[in-house]
C-alpha positions in Angstrom: 107.2 -12.3 9.0 104.2 -13.0 7.8 104.7 -12.0 4.2 108.3 -14.3 5.0 105.7 -17.3 6.3 103.4 -17.3 3.0 106.0 -17.5 0.5 107.4 -20.4 2.3 103.8 -21.7 2.3 102.8 -20.9 -0.7 106.8 -22.3 -2.4 105.9 -25.6 -0.3 103.2 -26.5 -1.8 104.5 -25.6 -5.4 107.4 -28.3 -4.9 104.3 -30.7 -3.0 103.0 -30.2 -6.8 106.1 -31.1 -8.1 107.0 -34.1 -6.1 104.1 -35.6 -6.5 103.6 -34.8 -10.0 107.5 -36.4 -10.7 106.6 -39.2 -8.5 103.7 -40.5 -11.1 106.1 -39.5 -14.4 108.4 -41.4 -12.9 105.8 -44.4 -12.1 104.4 -44.3 -15.3 108.0 -44.5 -16.7 109.2 -47.5 -15.2 105.9 -48.7 -16.5 106.8 -48.4 -19.5 110.3 -49.5 -18.7 109.2 -52.5 -17.6 107.1 -53.9 -20.0 109.4 -52.8 -23.1 112.5 -55.0 -21.1 110.8 -56.7 -19.0 107.4 -58.8 -21.4 107.5 -59.6 -24.4 106.7 -57.6 -28.0 104.2 -59.9 -29.9 103.0 -58.9 -33.3 100.1 -60.5 -35.1 100.7 -59.8 -38.9 99.7 -61.6 -42.3 101.3 -60.3 -46.0 99.4 -61.7 -48.7 102.5 -61.8 -51.1 104.8 -63.8 -48.2 105.0 -67.4 -49.3 104.8 -68.4 -46.1 101.9 -66.7 -44.5 99.4 -68.6 -48.1 100.2 -72.3 -48.4 99.1 -74.3 -51.7 99.1 -77.8 -51.9 97.8 -80.6 -53.8 96.7 -83.9 -52.4 96.0 -86.8 -54.5 95.5 -90.2 -53.4 97.2 -92.3 -51.2 99.1 -95.0 -53.0 98.9 -94.2 -56.4 97.2 -97.9 -57.1 95.0 -97.8 -54.7 91.0 -97.2 -56.1 90.7 -94.7 -54.4 91.1 -91.9 -56.5 90.0 -88.9 -54.2 92.1 -85.5 -55.6 91.7 -82.4 -53.6 93.9 -79.2 -53.2 94.1 -76.5 -50.7 95.1 -72.8 -49.8 96.0 -72.4 -46.4 95.8 -68.5 -45.0 98.3 -68.6 -41.8 99.1 -65.5 -38.4 102.7 -65.0 -38.5 103.6 -63.9 -34.2 106.7 -62.2 -34.4 108.6 -61.9 -31.1 110.5 -58.4 -31.2 112.2 -58.3 -27.8 115.3 -59.9 -26.8 113.0 -62.1 -24.3 110.8 -65.8 -25.1 106.9 -65.5 -25.0 106.3 -68.3 -22.5 103.3 -70.6 -23.9 102.1 -67.9 -26.6 97.8 -69.6 -27.4 96.0 -67.5 -30.8 92.7 -68.2 -29.2 89.3 -68.0 -31.2 87.0 -65.4 -29.2 83.7 -65.5 -31.4 83.0 -65.1 -35.4 80.9 -62.3 -37.2 78.3 -63.2 -40.4 77.9 -59.3 -41.9 74.5 -57.9 -41.6 73.9 -59.9 -38.5 73.8 -58.6 -35.9 74.8 -60.8 -33.0 77.9 -63.2 -33.0 77.5 -66.9 -34.3 77.4 -70.1 -32.0 80.8 -71.4 -32.3 83.6 -72.8 -28.9 86.0 -71.0 -28.2 89.2 -73.1 -29.1 91.9 -72.6 -30.4 93.9 -71.8 -33.9 96.4 -74.8 -34.3 100.8 -74.0 -34.8 101.5 -74.7 -38.4 102.4 -77.5 -38.9 102.4 -79.7 -35.7 99.6 -80.7 -33.4 99.7 -77.8 -30.5 97.9 -75.0 -29.8 100.5 -73.5 -27.5 104.5 -72.7 -27.7 106.4 -70.5 -26.5 107.9 -68.1 -28.8 112.2 -67.1 -29.0 113.5 -63.8 -28.9 113.5 -62.2 -32.8 111.3 -65.1 -33.8 108.3 -66.0 -36.0 106.0 -68.4 -35.4 102.4 -69.3 -37.9 99.3 -70.3 -36.4 96.6 -72.1 -39.3 93.7 -69.8 -39.5 91.4 -71.1 -42.7 92.0 -73.3 -45.5 90.1 -73.2 -48.8 89.5 -77.0 -49.8 88.3 -78.3 -54.0 87.6 -81.7 -53.8 87.5 -81.4 -57.6 87.7 -85.7 -58.3 84.1 -85.9 -57.7 82.9 -82.6 -58.8 82.9 -80.1 -55.0 82.7 -76.7 -55.3 85.4 -75.9 -52.7 84.7 -75.4 -48.8 86.4 -73.5 -46.4 86.8 -74.0 -42.3 88.9 -72.7 -39.2 91.5 -74.3 -38.1 90.1 -74.3 -34.3 90.7 -76.8 -32.1 90.4 -78.2 -28.8 93.6 -77.4 -26.3 94.0 -81.2 -25.7 94.0 -82.0 -29.5 94.1 -84.8 -31.3 96.6 -85.6 -34.1 95.7 -83.0 -37.7 94.7 -86.2 -39.6 91.7 -86.7 -36.5 90.6 -82.8 -36.5 90.8 -82.8 -39.8 87.8 -85.3 -39.8 86.1 -83.0 -37.1 86.9 -79.5 -38.4 85.1 -80.7 -41.7 82.4 -82.3 -39.8 81.7 -79.3 -37.9 78.8 -76.7 -38.7 81.0 -74.8 -36.3 84.4 -74.3 -38.0 82.8 -73.9 -41.1 83.6 -70.3 -44.0 80.3 -69.6 -45.6 80.9 -68.4 -49.6 79.8 -64.5 -49.3 79.9 -63.1 -46.5 82.5 -61.4 -44.5 83.2 -62.6 -41.4 85.2 -60.5 -38.5 86.6 -62.9 -36.6 87.8 -62.2 -33.1 90.7 -62.9 -31.2 92.9 -63.1 -28.3 96.9 -63.7 -28.1 98.3 -65.0 -24.9 101.1 -65.1 -23.4 102.4 -66.7 -19.5 104.3 -63.1 -19.3 102.3 -60.7 -21.0 99.2 -59.3 -21.4 96.7 -60.3 -23.5 96.0 -58.7 -27.0 92.9 -58.3 -28.9 92.3 -58.3 -32.9 89.4 -58.3 -35.2 90.4 -60.7 -38.8 88.5 -60.0 -41.0 88.2 -63.4 -43.8 85.8 -63.9 -46.6 85.9 -67.0 -49.2 83.7 -65.3 -52.8 81.7 -67.6 -53.9 82.2 -69.5 -57.3 81.2 -67.7 -60.5 79.2 -70.3 -61.4 77.2 -68.2 -64.7 80.9 -67.4 -66.3 81.3 -71.9 -65.4 78.9 -72.4 -68.1 79.5 -69.5 -70.9 83.1 -71.2 -70.9 84.1 -73.3 -72.9 87.1 -74.2 -71.7 86.2 -74.9 -68.1 86.1 -78.4 -67.1 83.6 -80.1 -63.9 86.0 -82.3 -62.8 89.5 -80.2 -62.8 91.9 -78.1 -60.3 91.4 -74.8 -59.7 94.7 -73.9 -59.3 96.6 -71.0 -56.7 96.0 -68.4 -58.8 92.2 -69.2 -58.7 91.8 -70.3 -54.7 93.9 -67.2 -53.8 90.6 -65.2 -55.5 87.8 -67.8 -54.1 89.3 -67.2 -49.9 91.1 -63.1 -48.9 92.1 -61.9 -45.4 91.0 -58.5 -45.9 92.0 -56.4 -42.7 93.3 -57.0 -39.1 93.1 -55.0 -36.8 94.1 -54.7 -33.1 91.1 -53.9 -31.0 91.5 -52.8 -27.2 89.8 -54.6 -24.3 86.5 -52.0 -24.1 86.2 -52.6 -27.4 85.0 -56.3 -26.7 82.1 -54.9 -24.6 80.2 -53.9 -27.4 80.4 -56.9 -29.3 
């Protein structure tokens, strides 16, 4: 009797352990199923060869008869957020957390603002299933009518942003939104959504300085001339996008 009782006790212990493992497995599977089926799945991407991720624009005088002959060209880098799920992602926002300039041990002093949605004066938008939405990360501006070299800016704005014409003036006046030439920047961002967990990314960006020595040696170089899209692309590059764990941010 004692041996039979012992055997049944052992069976009971193993059955209890198996049931515990099974419950944990089912709970994890249900959590995974819920995330895949009840939460949107967002991807943050950029392709240097895609026209919709890169935008070159030329802007001339407002009026041909105007005495103001300011002319400039811009090259924009835009991030593509894709909703891969069958559920609408509600109130998606891409926020700036911090920026680190290479060889600097501390993050720069920049406000935690939001990146503007491309082509609209907003920072938050719901993204339908299987739909891509672009966010403006930064742009390179060249004002050649007065001989200026290029300048680069992050398109970071306050949540209650004004019209783009007003925001542009503020962005180009703020030192907090400027990207300096010759330095590689690590831009830490948070992709947030009302019905999904936040995701964190490190985006590496660099504005290359002009080659003044080449310009001086090149007889064909014209100071007051546009650079063109190819030259602007070479000056301004998104190097990489890397997804981070929340724990990675503690070491920044």
